[in-house]
C-alpha positions, 0 to 999 in steps of 0.5 A: 137661534133656530137651526131650521130655516123656513122657505118663505115667499113674501106676498106683500110689503105689509102682510102675508107669506106663503110657507113652502116645502113643509108638511104641517099635517105631520109632527113638527120639530121644536125648530120648525114650530119656533120658526113658524111662531116667529114668522107668524109674528113677522108676517101676520098670516101664513099660507100653506098649499097641499095640506091634507088635514084630518081633524086630529092632524089639524088639532095637533098642528094648532096645539104647537102654538097653544091651548085650543079654544072652543067657539062660543056659538058654534059647536064642533062635530062629535068628538071634536069640540075644538073644530069649527066647521066652515061650510057654505052651499046653495042653502046658506043664508049667511056665511062665516066672516062676511064682515071685517073682523078679528076672530072672537075679539069679544073674548076677555082673552082674544084668540092668538090665532086661527088655522083654516083648512079648506078641502072643498072650494068653488070653481071661482071665488071664495077668496079671503082678504087680510089687512095689517093692523100695524100698517093701518096704525102706522099710516095714521097722523101723529095727532090721531095716534096721540088721541087714541092712546089710552082709549078702550073699546067695548066688544060683544058677540051679542049682535053677531051671534044672535043674528047668525042664529036667527038666520040659521033657525037656531034658538039661542034664548037663555044663552049669554055671549061673551063681551070684553073691553080692549085697548083701541091700540094694542102692542103685538106680543111677538113683533112689538108693533102697535096695531089698531084693535077695533072691528065692524063685527064685534066693536060697539063703542069707545068707552071714554068719549060720547056716543056721537064721538065714538061712532064717528071715530070708529067709522073712520077707523073701520074704513081706514083699516079696510083700505086696500093699501094694507091688504092682501087677497088669498086665493084658495085651492083644495087643501090650502091652509091659512094661519093668521094672527088675530092680534096682527090682522083682520080678515073678510071672507068673500061670498061671490061663489053662490050657489057653489060649495066651500067647506073646511074646518078651523081651529082657534088657539087661545090667547091672552089679555091684550096690552095697550 
């Protein structure tokens, strides 16, 4: 049992907590890391205010929870391949995360978590929505839960990344994007709770049924998971940080602030194959 206790402010019944009175830009103790890991499993997403990360501090914080991933489509800045730049302004044609998704679920071993820091925020707007995959699963009927047991779905980065590159004028001919098959219902490795692991951005089809049936079931599951009942909405301020568990939540970035600027950086922590 840890001798350190986090100051946690719960945000909703299903998902999310703000962590107060901790400076995550500085080195942390084993007890602090252990408690943050436990809280992430319990709440799905943790929020921090007034954290002035530079790239090195952000990477150090991420590495407490595992090896850092390098994004399959977007290179990091010079000397920091693990940093994913997040930026939108008056010239942007597309932003990161405009559809509901779990980050890079097209990886064979999808990311454990993502840590986003914003240092420039619009005067209004630019919120992020998070939805609990366990709450969405729990709300299904027993018959639908039984139907989904044992089903798998195909995820691919092809459609999303090629569309993004086309809009940004990036030539990606010859590049191969990751794809993977995952259980439709996964068991969370920390909390043990079951959750729905399909999303609009990366999930193409359910493998064990016909195309028509797959489309109908996926459309229902997408809409169901995106219900307001399972969500929270995070309002960013300068130097806020969100740390979310990609196996516990989906998220959506809202682009309601054009032509204002919203800028920051993300690190992503490598995960493991998901258990049904």
